[in-house]
All heavy atoms as TSV, in Angstrom:
chain	resi	resn	atom	element	x	y	z
A	1	MET	N	N	6.891	24.032	-25.268
A	1	MET	CA	C	6.637	24.752	-26.471
A	1	MET	C	C	7.937	25.441	-26.881
A	1	MET	O	O	8.625	26.023	-26.055
A	1	MET	CB	C	5.529	25.784	-26.229
A	1	MET	CG	C	5.247	26.607	-27.432
A	1	MET	SD	S	3.919	27.855	-27.312
A	1	MET	CE	C	3.193	27.665	-25.748
A	2	ILE	N	N	8.250	25.354	-28.149
A	2	ILE	CA	C	9.411	26.052	-28.688
A	2	ILE	C	C	8.906	27.261	-29.457
A	2	ILE	O	O	8.008	27.148	-30.292
A	2	ILE	CB	C	10.248	25.136	-29.588
A	2	ILE	CG1	C	10.819	23.995	-28.758
A	2	ILE	CG2	C	11.369	25.920	-30.261
A	2	ILE	CD1	C	11.608	22.987	-29.533
A	3	VAL	N	N	9.468	28.422	-29.145
A	3	VAL	CA	C	9.067	29.673	-29.778
A	3	VAL	C	C	10.303	30.364	-30.348
A	3	VAL	O	O	11.433	29.977	-30.045
A	3	VAL	CB	C	8.362	30.612	-28.765
A	3	VAL	CG1	C	7.109	29.977	-28.210
A	3	VAL	CG2	C	9.307	30.988	-27.636
A	4	THR	N	N	10.061	31.379	-31.163
A	4	THR	CA	C	11.167	32.207	-31.633
A	4	THR	C	C	10.946	33.636	-31.162
A	4	THR	O	O	9.813	34.086	-30.985
A	4	THR	CB	C	11.306	32.199	-33.164
A	4	THR	OG1	O	10.119	32.725	-33.739
A	4	THR	CG2	C	11.585	30.807	-33.692
A	5	LEU	N	N	12.027	34.337	-30.946
A	5	LEU	CA	C	11.969	35.706	-30.465
A	5	LEU	C	C	11.886	36.711	-31.606
A	5	LEU	O	O	11.618	37.884	-31.374
A	5	LEU	CB	C	13.179	35.998	-29.581
A	5	LEU	CG	C	13.322	35.067	-28.378
A	5	LEU	CD1	C	14.626	35.342	-27.643
A	5	LEU	CD2	C	12.133	35.215	-27.442
A	6	TRP	N	N	12.181	36.269	-32.813
A	6	TRP	CA	C	12.042	37.103	-34.008
A	6	TRP	C	C	11.753	36.202	-35.199
A	6	TRP	O	O	11.850	34.991	-35.103
A	6	TRP	CB	C	13.283	37.977	-34.257
A	6	TRP	CG	C	14.581	37.240	-34.383
A	6	TRP	CD1	C	15.060	36.584	-35.488
A	6	TRP	CD2	C	15.572	37.078	-33.379
A	6	TRP	NE1	N	16.281	36.031	-35.221
A	6	TRP	CE2	C	16.632	36.324	-33.920
A	6	TRP	CE3	C	15.685	37.498	-32.056
A	6	TRP	CZ2	C	17.776	35.979	-33.210
A	6	TRP	CZ3	C	16.829	37.151	-31.347
A	6	TRP	CH2	C	17.849	36.408	-31.931
A	7	LYS	N	N	11.362	36.837	-36.307
A	7	LYS	CA	C	11.032	36.091	-37.523
A	7	LYS	C	C	12.281	35.368	-38.039
A	7	LYS	O	O	13.352	35.957	-38.131
A	7	LYS	CB	C	10.500	37.050	-38.583
A	7	LYS	CG	C	10.029	36.353	-39.827
A	7	LYS	CD	C	9.417	37.344	-40.787
A	7	LYS	CE	C	9.236	36.713	-42.123
A	7	LYS	NZ	N	7.936	36.337	-42.472
A	8	ILE	N	N	12.107	34.101	-38.381
A	8	ILE	CA	C	13.198	33.258	-38.867
A	8	ILE	C	C	12.878	32.815	-40.293
A	8	ILE	O	O	11.733	32.475	-40.604
A	8	ILE	CB	C	13.367	31.997	-37.981
A	8	ILE	CG1	C	13.590	32.376	-36.528
A	8	ILE	CG2	C	14.473	31.101	-38.483
A	8	ILE	CD1	C	14.883	33.099	-36.261
A	9	ASP	N	N	13.892	32.806	-41.124
A	9	ASP	CA	C	13.767	32.290	-42.481
A	9	ASP	C	C	13.212	30.866	-42.434
A	9	ASP	O	O	13.624	30.062	-41.590
A	9	ASP	CB	C	15.160	32.312	-43.135
A	9	ASP	CG	C	15.170	31.640	-44.481
A	9	ASP	OD1	O	14.599	32.221	-45.417
A	9	ASP	OD2	O	15.750	30.540	-44.568
A	10	ASP	N	N	12.280	30.555	-43.313
A	10	ASP	CA	C	11.638	29.233	-43.310
A	10	ASP	C	C	12.639	28.092	-43.460
A	10	ASP	O	O	12.517	27.061	-42.795
A	10	ASP	CB	C	10.590	29.134	-44.416
A	10	ASP	CG	C	9.337	29.937	-44.113
A	10	ASP	OD1	O	9.120	30.288	-42.936
A	10	ASP	OD2	O	8.588	30.214	-45.063
A	11	ASN	N	N	13.615	28.247	-44.332
A	11	ASN	CA	C	14.595	27.175	-44.534
A	11	ASN	C	C	15.430	26.944	-43.281
A	11	ASN	O	O	15.702	25.803	-42.909
A	11	ASN	CB	C	15.499	27.491	-45.722
A	11	ASN	CG	C	14.756	27.453	-47.036
A	11	ASN	OD1	O	13.775	26.723	-47.180
A	11	ASN	ND2	N	15.192	28.250	-47.985
A	12	SER	N	N	15.834	28.011	-42.624
A	12	SER	CA	C	16.614	27.891	-41.389
A	12	SER	C	C	15.792	27.229	-40.291
A	12	SER	O	O	16.282	26.353	-39.579
A	12	SER	CB	C	17.080	29.273	-40.913
A	12	SER	OG	O	17.890	29.892	-41.865
A	13	ALA	N	N	14.540	27.664	-40.154
A	13	ALA	CA	C	13.668	27.089	-39.134
A	13	ALA	C	C	13.430	25.607	-39.396
A	13	ALA	O	O	13.463	24.786	-38.473
A	13	ALA	CB	C	12.340	27.840	-39.098
A	14	SER	N	N	13.214	25.259	-40.643
A	14	SER	CA	C	12.987	23.859	-41.001
A	14	SER	C	C	14.208	23.001	-40.678
A	14	SER	O	O	14.073	21.906	-40.123
A	14	SER	CB	C	12.648	23.764	-42.485
A	14	SER	OG	O	12.532	22.418	-42.869
A	15	GLU	N	N	15.372	23.512	-40.996
A	15	GLU	CA	C	16.599	22.763	-40.728
A	15	GLU	C	C	16.811	22.563	-39.226
A	15	GLU	O	O	17.129	21.470	-38.765
A	15	GLU	CB	C	17.792	23.499	-41.337
A	15	GLU	CG	C	19.033	22.667	-41.351
A	15	GLU	CD	C	20.096	23.245	-42.269
A	15	GLU	OE1	O	19.766	23.973	-43.214
A	15	GLU	OE2	O	21.268	22.943	-42.013
A	16	LEU	N	N	16.601	23.623	-38.454
A	16	LEU	CA	C	16.791	23.508	-37.014
A	16	LEU	C	C	15.762	22.567	-36.400
A	16	LEU	O	O	16.101	21.708	-35.589
A	16	LEU	CB	C	16.718	24.878	-36.343
A	16	LEU	CG	C	17.080	24.803	-34.864
A	16	LEU	CD1	C	18.081	25.871	-34.501
A	16	LEU	CD2	C	15.871	24.889	-33.978
A	17	MET	N	N	14.494	22.692	-36.795
A	17	MET	CA	C	13.463	21.844	-36.200
A	17	MET	C	C	13.606	20.379	-36.607
A	17	MET	O	O	13.336	19.487	-35.808
A	17	MET	CB	C	12.074	22.373	-36.557
A	17	MET	CG	C	11.773	23.731	-35.920
A	17	MET	SD	S	12.090	23.810	-34.136
A	17	MET	CE	C	10.913	22.638	-33.517
A	18	THR	N	N	14.056	20.123	-37.818
A	18	THR	CA	C	14.316	18.743	-38.230
A	18	THR	C	C	15.406	18.139	-37.355
A	18	THR	O	O	15.275	17.010	-36.869
A	18	THR	CB	C	14.717	18.691	-39.714
A	18	THR	OG1	O	13.640	19.203	-40.499
A	18	THR	CG2	C	15.056	17.278	-40.150
A	19	SER	N	N	16.454	18.905	-37.131
A	19	SER	CA	C	17.543	18.442	-36.260
A	19	SER	C	C	17.045	18.267	-34.827
A	19	SER	O	O	17.380	17.293	-34.149
A	19	SER	CB	C	18.702	19.442	-36.313
A	19	SER	OG	O	19.755	19.017	-35.507
A	20	PHE	N	N	16.224	19.204	-34.356
A	20	PHE	CA	C	15.675	19.114	-33.001
A	20	PHE	C	C	14.884	17.828	-32.815
A	20	PHE	O	O	15.100	17.091	-31.857
A	20	PHE	CB	C	14.774	20.319	-32.699
A	20	PHE	CG	C	13.951	20.144	-31.458
A	20	PHE	CD1	C	14.516	20.365	-30.210
A	20	PHE	CD2	C	12.634	19.727	-31.532
A	20	PHE	CE1	C	13.765	20.183	-29.048
A	20	PHE	CE2	C	11.870	19.542	-30.389
A	20	PHE	CZ	C	12.440	19.765	-29.143
A	21	TYR	N	N	13.956	17.553	-33.716
A	21	TYR	CA	C	13.118	16.359	-33.559
A	21	TYR	C	C	13.907	15.066	-33.701
A	21	TYR	O	O	13.595	14.071	-33.049
A	21	TYR	CB	C	11.921	16.396	-34.517
A	21	TYR	CG	C	10.840	17.312	-33.999
A	21	TYR	CD1	C	10.542	18.495	-34.649
A	21	TYR	CD2	C	10.136	17.001	-32.842
A	21	TYR	CE1	C	9.557	19.352	-34.158
A	21	TYR	CE2	C	9.158	17.849	-32.343
A	21	TYR	CZ	C	8.879	19.013	-33.003
A	21	TYR	OH	O	7.908	19.853	-32.507
A	22	ARG	N	N	14.936	15.085	-34.519
A	22	ARG	CA	C	15.802	13.906	-34.622
A	22	ARG	C	C	16.457	13.633	-33.265
A	22	ARG	O	O	16.498	12.496	-32.794
A	22	ARG	CB	C	16.859	14.132	-35.701
A	22	ARG	CG	C	17.680	12.901	-36.000
A	22	ARG	CD	C	18.686	13.136	-37.121
A	22	ARG	NE	N	18.017	13.562	-38.358
A	22	ARG	CZ	C	18.216	14.735	-38.962
A	22	ARG	NH1	N	19.065	15.618	-38.463
A	22	ARG	NH2	N	17.574	15.032	-40.073
A	23	GLU	N	N	16.962	14.684	-32.634
A	23	GLU	CA	C	17.585	14.542	-31.316
A	23	GLU	C	C	16.557	14.174	-30.248
A	23	GLU	O	O	16.802	13.321	-29.399
A	23	GLU	CB	C	18.290	15.846	-30.914
A	23	GLU	CG	C	19.490	16.209	-31.737
A	23	GLU	CD	C	20.666	15.270	-31.510
A	23	GLU	OE1	O	20.734	14.634	-30.435
A	23	GLU	OE2	O	21.506	15.168	-32.403
A	24	TYR	N	N	15.410	14.844	-30.294
A	24	TYR	CA	C	14.379	14.625	-29.273
A	24	TYR	C	C	13.834	13.205	-29.312
A	24	TYR	O	O	13.514	12.628	-28.278
A	24	TYR	CB	C	13.237	15.628	-29.458
A	24	TYR	CG	C	12.215	15.565	-28.353
A	24	TYR	CD1	C	12.504	16.085	-27.095
A	24	TYR	CD2	C	10.971	14.974	-28.562
A	24	TYR	CE1	C	11.577	16.022	-26.068
A	24	TYR	CE2	C	10.040	14.909	-27.552
A	24	TYR	CZ	C	10.343	15.433	-26.303
A	24	TYR	OH	O	9.420	15.360	-25.294
A	25	LYS	N	N	13.767	12.644	-30.490
A	25	LYS	CA	C	13.260	11.272	-30.645
A	25	LYS	C	C	14.091	10.280	-29.830
A	25	LYS	O	O	13.559	9.350	-29.253
A	25	LYS	CB	C	13.265	10.881	-32.123
A	25	LYS	CG	C	12.640	9.557	-32.420
A	25	LYS	CD	C	12.627	9.296	-33.913
A	25	LYS	CE	C	12.066	7.933	-34.217
A	25	LYS	NZ	N	12.064	7.655	-35.650
A	26	SER	N	N	15.395	10.533	-29.766
A	26	SER	CA	C	16.252	9.600	-29.030
A	26	SER	C	C	16.440	9.980	-27.560
A	26	SER	O	O	16.559	9.107	-26.713
A	26	SER	CB	C	17.616	9.462	-29.717
A	26	SER	OG	O	18.301	10.688	-29.690
A	27	SER	N	N	16.442	11.272	-27.244
A	27	SER	CA	C	16.751	11.677	-25.861
A	27	SER	C	C	15.525	12.000	-25.011
A	27	SER	O	O	15.588	11.903	-23.794
A	27	SER	CB	C	17.672	12.893	-25.862
A	27	SER	OG	O	16.970	14.062	-26.231
A	28	ARG	N	N	14.444	12.465	-25.632
A	28	ARG	CA	C	13.236	12.916	-24.925
A	28	ARG	C	C	13.533	14.057	-23.941
A	28	ARG	O	O	12.826	14.241	-22.958
A	28	ARG	CB	C	12.543	11.767	-24.185
A	28	ARG	CG	C	11.967	10.730	-25.091
A	28	ARG	CD	C	10.852	11.328	-25.893
A	28	ARG	NE	N	10.170	10.278	-26.645
A	28	ARG	CZ	C	9.451	10.514	-27.705
A	28	ARG	NH1	N	9.299	11.735	-28.138
A	28	ARG	NH2	N	8.869	9.551	-28.341
A	29	ASP	N	N	14.584	14.814	-24.207
A	29	ASP	CA	C	14.951	15.973	-23.393
A	29	ASP	C	C	14.972	17.187	-24.324
A	29	ASP	O	O	15.884	17.345	-25.136
A	29	ASP	CB	C	16.316	15.759	-22.753
A	29	ASP	CG	C	16.696	16.872	-21.792
A	29	ASP	OD1	O	16.369	18.046	-22.057
A	29	ASP	OD2	O	17.334	16.560	-20.769
A	30	ALA	N	N	13.950	18.037	-24.203
A	30	ALA	CA	C	13.798	19.157	-25.131
A	30	ALA	C	C	14.968	20.137	-25.061
A	30	ALA	O	O	15.441	20.602	-26.096
A	30	ALA	CB	C	12.487	19.884	-24.863
A	31	ALA	N	N	15.425	20.464	-23.865
A	31	ALA	CA	C	16.511	21.441	-23.724
A	31	ALA	C	C	17.788	20.942	-24.373
A	31	ALA	O	O	18.456	21.670	-25.116
A	31	ALA	CB	C	16.741	21.776	-22.260
A	32	VAL	N	N	18.146	19.708	-24.110
A	32	VAL	CA	C	19.353	19.123	-24.692
A	32	VAL	C	C	19.200	19.003	-26.207
A	32	VAL	O	O	20.124	19.310	-26.966
A	32	VAL	CB	C	19.656	17.739	-24.059
A	32	VAL	CG1	C	20.747	17.011	-24.810
A	32	VAL	CG2	C	20.035	17.916	-22.595
A	33	SER	N	N	18.039	18.608	-26.647
A	33	SER	CA	C	17.782	18.465	-28.086
A	33	SER	C	C	17.882	19.796	-28.811
A	33	SER	O	O	18.456	19.873	-29.903
A	33	SER	CB	C	16.405	17.850	-28.320
A	33	SER	OG	O	16.343	16.567	-27.748
A	34	LEU	N	N	17.346	20.856	-28.216
A	34	LEU	CA	C	17.433	22.177	-28.838
A	34	LEU	C	C	18.882	22.652	-28.888
A	34	LEU	O	O	19.328	23.189	-29.892
A	34	LEU	CB	C	16.555	23.190	-28.098
A	34	LEU	CG	C	16.496	24.586	-28.703
A	34	LEU	CD1	C	16.003	24.542	-30.156
A	34	LEU	CD2	C	15.609	25.493	-27.869
A	35	GLN	N	N	19.608	22.431	-27.814
A	35	GLN	CA	C	21.025	22.825	-27.785
A	35	GLN	C	C	21.815	22.090	-28.872
A	35	GLN	O	O	22.601	22.702	-29.598
A	35	GLN	CB	C	21.620	22.534	-26.418
A	35	GLN	CG	C	23.072	22.938	-26.303
A	35	GLN	CD	C	23.662	22.591	-24.948
A	35	GLN	OE1	O	23.220	21.667	-24.285
A	35	GLN	NE2	N	24.658	23.343	-24.549
A	36	LYS	N	N	21.605	20.805	-29.006
A	36	LYS	CA	C	22.317	20.032	-30.028
A	36	LYS	C	C	21.911	20.472	-31.434
A	36	LYS	O	O	22.749	20.554	-32.328
A	36	LYS	CB	C	22.058	18.536	-29.840
A	36	LYS	CG	C	22.795	17.956	-28.657
A	36	LYS	CD	C	22.537	16.463	-28.543
A	36	LYS	CE	C	23.309	15.870	-27.375
A	36	LYS	NZ	N	23.074	14.422	-27.269
A	37	ALA	N	N	20.628	20.768	-31.626
A	37	ALA	CA	C	20.158	21.227	-32.934
A	37	ALA	C	C	20.803	22.566	-33.292
A	37	ALA	O	O	21.208	22.789	-34.437
A	37	ALA	CB	C	18.640	21.347	-32.932
A	38	MET	N	N	20.899	23.452	-32.315
A	38	MET	CA	C	21.548	24.746	-32.555
A	38	MET	C	C	23.008	24.555	-32.952
A	38	MET	O	O	23.502	25.205	-33.873
A	38	MET	CB	C	21.438	25.636	-31.323
A	38	MET	CG	C	20.073	26.182	-31.083
A	38	MET	SD	S	20.059	27.135	-29.556
A	38	MET	CE	C	18.472	27.940	-29.670
A	39	LYS	N	N	23.693	23.669	-32.268
A	39	LYS	CA	C	25.097	23.408	-32.601
A	39	LYS	C	C	25.222	22.807	-34.000
A	39	LYS	O	O	26.164	23.113	-34.725
A	39	LYS	CB	C	25.723	22.491	-31.561
A	39	LYS	CG	C	25.966	23.190	-30.247
A	39	LYS	CD	C	26.627	22.276	-29.246
A	39	LYS	CE	C	26.877	23.027	-27.947
A	39	LYS	NZ	N	27.570	22.217	-26.960
A	40	THR	N	N	24.269	21.981	-34.373
A	40	THR	CA	C	24.294	21.377	-35.701
A	40	THR	C	C	24.161	22.433	-36.789
A	40	THR	O	O	24.938	22.439	-37.742
A	40	THR	CB	C	23.160	20.336	-35.843
A	40	THR	OG1	O	23.389	19.288	-34.901
A	40	THR	CG2	C	23.113	19.755	-37.236
A	41	VAL	N	N	23.202	23.337	-36.654
A	41	VAL	CA	C	23.018	24.350	-37.702
A	41	VAL	C	C	24.138	25.388	-37.699
A	41	VAL	O	O	24.428	25.988	-38.725
A	41	VAL	CB	C	21.635	25.031	-37.645
A	41	VAL	CG1	C	20.528	24.037	-37.866
A	41	VAL	CG2	C	21.430	25.807	-36.378
A	42	GLN	N	N	24.812	25.564	-36.573
A	42	GLN	CA	C	25.940	26.499	-36.503
A	42	GLN	C	C	27.125	26.018	-37.331
A	42	GLN	O	O	27.956	26.819	-37.739
A	42	GLN	CB	C	26.402	26.687	-35.060
A	42	GLN	CG	C	25.471	27.490	-34.212
A	42	GLN	CD	C	25.912	27.522	-32.772
A	42	GLN	OE1	O	27.085	27.551	-32.469
A	42	GLN	NE2	N	24.954	27.514	-31.871
A	43	THR	N	N	27.207	24.742	-37.588
A	43	THR	CA	C	28.343	24.195	-38.338
A	43	THR	C	C	28.165	24.326	-39.847
A	43	THR	O	O	29.110	24.106	-40.588
A	43	THR	CB	C	28.566	22.705	-38.005
A	43	THR	OG1	O	27.424	21.958	-38.407
A	43	THR	CG2	C	28.829	22.504	-36.520
A	44	LYS	N	N	26.969	24.692	-40.287
A	44	LYS	CA	C	26.700	24.803	-41.719
A	44	LYS	C	C	26.904	26.243	-42.186
A	44	LYS	O	O	26.500	27.193	-41.510
A	44	LYS	CB	C	25.292	24.318	-42.021
A	44	LYS	CG	C	25.130	22.853	-41.636
A	44	LYS	CD	C	23.786	22.331	-41.973
A	44	LYS	CE	C	23.740	20.863	-41.574
A	44	LYS	NZ	N	22.500	20.248	-41.907
A	45	GLU	N	N	27.509	26.385	-43.331
A	45	GLU	CA	C	27.872	27.707	-43.863
A	45	GLU	C	C	26.679	28.655	-43.986
A	45	GLU	O	O	26.752	29.813	-43.588
A	45	GLU	CB	C	28.544	27.539	-45.225
A	45	GLU	CG	C	29.096	28.816	-45.794
A	45	GLU	CD	C	30.272	29.375	-45.017
A	45	GLU	OE1	O	31.077	28.594	-44.492
A	45	GLU	OE2	O	30.378	30.608	-44.934
A	46	ASP	N	N	25.556	28.168	-44.505
A	46	ASP	CA	C	24.416	29.046	-44.763
A	46	ASP	C	C	23.561	29.358	-43.537
A	46	ASP	O	O	22.681	30.210	-43.588
A	46	ASP	CB	C	23.545	28.481	-45.886
A	46	ASP	CG	C	23.034	27.090	-45.589
A	46	ASP	OD1	O	23.654	26.367	-44.808
A	46	ASP	OD2	O	21.998	26.720	-46.174
A	47	THR	N	N	23.796	28.678	-42.401
A	47	THR	CA	C	23.027	28.951	-41.180
A	47	THR	C	C	23.934	29.227	-39.983
A	47	THR	O	O	23.491	29.172	-38.844
A	47	THR	CB	C	22.085	27.778	-40.852
A	47	THR	OG1	O	22.833	26.574	-40.759
A	47	THR	CG2	C	20.984	27.644	-41.893
A	48	ARG	N	N	25.167	29.546	-40.221
A	48	ARG	CA	C	26.131	29.769	-39.144
A	48	ARG	C	C	25.795	31.005	-38.300
A	48	ARG	O	O	25.972	31.017	-37.091
A	48	ARG	CB	C	27.535	29.912	-39.726
A	48	ARG	CG	C	28.606	30.071	-38.676
A	48	ARG	CD	C	29.979	29.965	-39.254
A	48	ARG	NE	N	30.177	28.592	-39.700
A	48	ARG	CZ	C	30.910	28.240	-40.739
A	48	ARG	NH1	N	31.531	29.147	-41.448
A	48	ARG	NH2	N	31.033	26.988	-41.081
A	49	SER	N	N	25.295	32.048	-38.926
A	49	SER	CA	C	24.989	33.303	-38.226
A	49	SER	C	C	23.908	33.090	-37.163
A	49	SER	O	O	22.929	32.379	-37.401
A	49	SER	CB	C	24.520	34.344	-39.237
A	49	SER	OG	O	24.072	35.490	-38.574
A	50	PRO	N	N	24.058	33.733	-35.998
A	50	PRO	CA	C	23.053	33.595	-34.935
A	50	PRO	C	C	21.639	33.988	-35.346
A	50	PRO	O	O	20.680	33.519	-34.741
A	50	PRO	CB	C	23.566	34.529	-33.836
A	50	PRO	CG	C	25.024	34.616	-34.068
A	50	PRO	CD	C	25.209	34.526	-35.561
A	51	GLN	N	N	21.483	34.795	-36.369
A	51	GLN	CA	C	20.135	35.175	-36.803
A	51	GLN	C	C	19.327	33.965	-37.250
A	51	GLN	O	O	18.104	34.004	-37.278
A	51	GLN	CB	C	20.180	36.200	-37.919
A	51	GLN	CG	C	20.642	35.637	-39.247
A	51	GLN	CD	C	20.838	36.717	-40.299
A	51	GLN	OE1	O	21.004	37.874	-39.972
A	51	GLN	NE2	N	20.810	36.317	-41.547
A	52	HIS	N	N	19.998	32.864	-37.570
A	52	HIS	CA	C	19.322	31.654	-38.049
A	52	HIS	C	C	18.942	30.686	-36.937
A	52	HIS	O	O	18.116	29.806	-37.151
A	52	HIS	CB	C	20.197	30.913	-39.061
A	52	HIS	CG	C	20.459	31.692	-40.291
A	52	HIS	ND1	N	19.519	31.889	-41.268
A	52	HIS	CD2	C	21.562	32.363	-40.691
A	52	HIS	CE1	C	20.023	32.635	-42.230
A	52	HIS	NE2	N	21.265	32.936	-41.900
A	53	TRP	N	N	19.553	30.799	-35.758
A	53	TRP	CA	C	19.297	29.808	-34.715
A	53	TRP	C	C	19.101	30.371	-33.310
A	53	TRP	O	O	18.490	29.735	-32.458
A	53	TRP	CB	C	20.430	28.766	-34.675
A	53	TRP	CG	C	21.794	29.377	-34.547
A	53	TRP	CD1	C	22.650	29.680	-35.572
A	53	TRP	CD2	C	22.455	29.786	-33.352
A	53	TRP	NE1	N	23.787	30.256	-35.081
A	53	TRP	CE2	C	23.701	30.330	-33.727
A	53	TRP	CE3	C	22.121	29.731	-32.009
A	53	TRP	CZ2	C	24.597	30.832	-32.798
A	53	TRP	CZ3	C	23.016	30.226	-31.075
A	53	TRP	CH2	C	24.246	30.768	-31.474
A	54	ALA	N	N	19.591	31.563	-33.027
A	54	ALA	CA	C	19.588	32.075	-31.650
A	54	ALA	C	C	18.215	32.499	-31.140
A	54	ALA	O	O	18.027	32.646	-29.933
A	54	ALA	CB	C	20.564	33.239	-31.531
A	55	ALA	N	N	17.245	32.685	-32.005
A	55	ALA	CA	C	15.921	33.148	-31.574
A	55	ALA	C	C	15.071	32.051	-30.937
A	55	ALA	O	O	14.085	32.342	-30.279
A	55	ALA	CB	C	15.165	33.728	-32.760
A	56	PHE	N	N	15.468	30.802	-31.099
A	56	PHE	CA	C	14.661	29.694	-30.579
A	56	PHE	C	C	14.820	29.556	-29.073
A	56	PHE	O	O	15.915	29.647	-28.533
A	56	PHE	CB	C	15.064	28.383	-31.271
A	56	PHE	CG	C	14.649	28.333	-32.705
A	56	PHE	CD1	C	15.470	28.845	-33.690
A	56	PHE	CD2	C	13.433	27.793	-33.065
A	56	PHE	CE1	C	15.098	28.807	-35.023
A	56	PHE	CE2	C	13.036	27.761	-34.396
A	56	PHE	CZ	C	13.873	28.267	-35.377
A	57	SER	N	N	13.685	29.323	-28.403
A	57	SER	CA	C	13.690	29.201	-26.958
A	57	SER	C	C	12.581	28.238	-26.535
A	57	SER	O	O	11.558	28.126	-27.210
A	57	SER	CB	C	13.445	30.580	-26.334
A	57	SER	OG	O	13.504	30.516	-24.942
A	58	ILE	N	N	12.784	27.594	-25.411
A	58	ILE	CA	C	11.774	26.692	-24.859
A	58	ILE	C	C	11.006	27.441	-23.782
A	58	ILE	O	O	11.609	28.074	-22.909
A	58	ILE	CB	C	12.419	25.423	-24.267
A	58	ILE	CG1	C	13.107	24.636	-25.377
A	58	ILE	CG2	C	11.386	24.575	-23.553
A	58	ILE	CD1	C	13.881	23.444	-24.897
A	59	VAL	N	N	9.687	27.375	-23.852
A	59	VAL	CA	C	8.822	28.043	-22.884
A	59	VAL	C	C	7.919	26.984	-22.246
A	59	VAL	O	O	7.368	26.139	-22.941
A	59	VAL	CB	C	7.943	29.107	-23.574
A	59	VAL	CG1	C	6.980	29.732	-22.592
A	59	VAL	CG2	C	8.811	30.162	-24.241
A	60	GLY	N	N	7.797	27.030	-20.931
A	60	GLY	CA	C	6.896	26.108	-20.249
A	60	GLY	C	C	7.640	25.163	-19.340
A	60	GLY	O	O	8.845	25.176	-19.216
A	61	VAL	N	N	6.856	24.362	-18.673
A	61	VAL	CA	C	7.371	23.400	-17.717
A	61	VAL	C	C	7.618	22.080	-18.429
A	61	VAL	O	O	6.778	21.624	-19.202
A	61	VAL	CB	C	6.351	23.189	-16.560
A	61	VAL	CG1	C	6.848	22.173	-15.563
A	61	VAL	CG2	C	6.042	24.515	-15.899
A	62	PRO	N	N	8.780	21.450	-18.192
A	62	PRO	CA	C	9.020	20.159	-18.836
A	62	PRO	C	C	8.017	19.099	-18.385
A	62	PRO	O	O	7.540	19.140	-17.240
A	62	PRO	CB	C	10.441	19.781	-18.407
A	62	PRO	CG	C	10.788	20.682	-17.277
A	62	PRO	CD	C	9.850	21.855	-17.320
A	63	ALA	N	N	7.691	18.219	-19.280
A	63	ALA	CA	C	6.760	17.134	-18.964
A	63	ALA	C	C	7.390	16.167	-17.968
A	63	ALA	O	O	8.602	15.963	-17.969
A	63	ALA	CB	C	6.387	16.382	-20.234
A	64	VAL	N	N	6.592	15.612	-17.118
A	64	VAL	CA	C	7.060	14.626	-16.148
A	64	VAL	C	C	7.315	13.321	-16.876
A	64	VAL	O	O	6.491	12.845	-17.649
A	64	VAL	CB	C	6.012	14.420	-15.030
A	64	VAL	CG1	C	6.468	13.338	-14.075
A	64	VAL	CG2	C	5.740	15.730	-14.326
A	65	LYS	N	N	8.478	12.757	-16.646
A	65	LYS	CA	C	8.843	11.499	-17.302
A	65	LYS	C	C	8.301	10.317	-16.566
A	65	LYS	O	O	8.188	10.239	-15.423
A	65	LYS	CB	C	10.358	11.378	-17.439
A	65	LYS	CG	C	10.915	12.400	-18.392
A	65	LYS	CD	C	12.403	12.202	-18.545
A	65	LYS	CE	C	12.957	13.227	-19.514
A	65	LYS	NZ	N	14.357	13.063	-19.740
């Protein structure tokens, strides 16, 4: 489960989650996918600030492959 630690702007959340699922589709590794998604949104001018991406966290046990 991916959660946020504080309220996130809808556009920022949408951008990060779209990037996350794109990565997850190919890797099937949630932690790596979230890290790559965070790096992707950090490169964009309007979502560079940590307030747009740093609140996301993975909670729970990874699924057995």
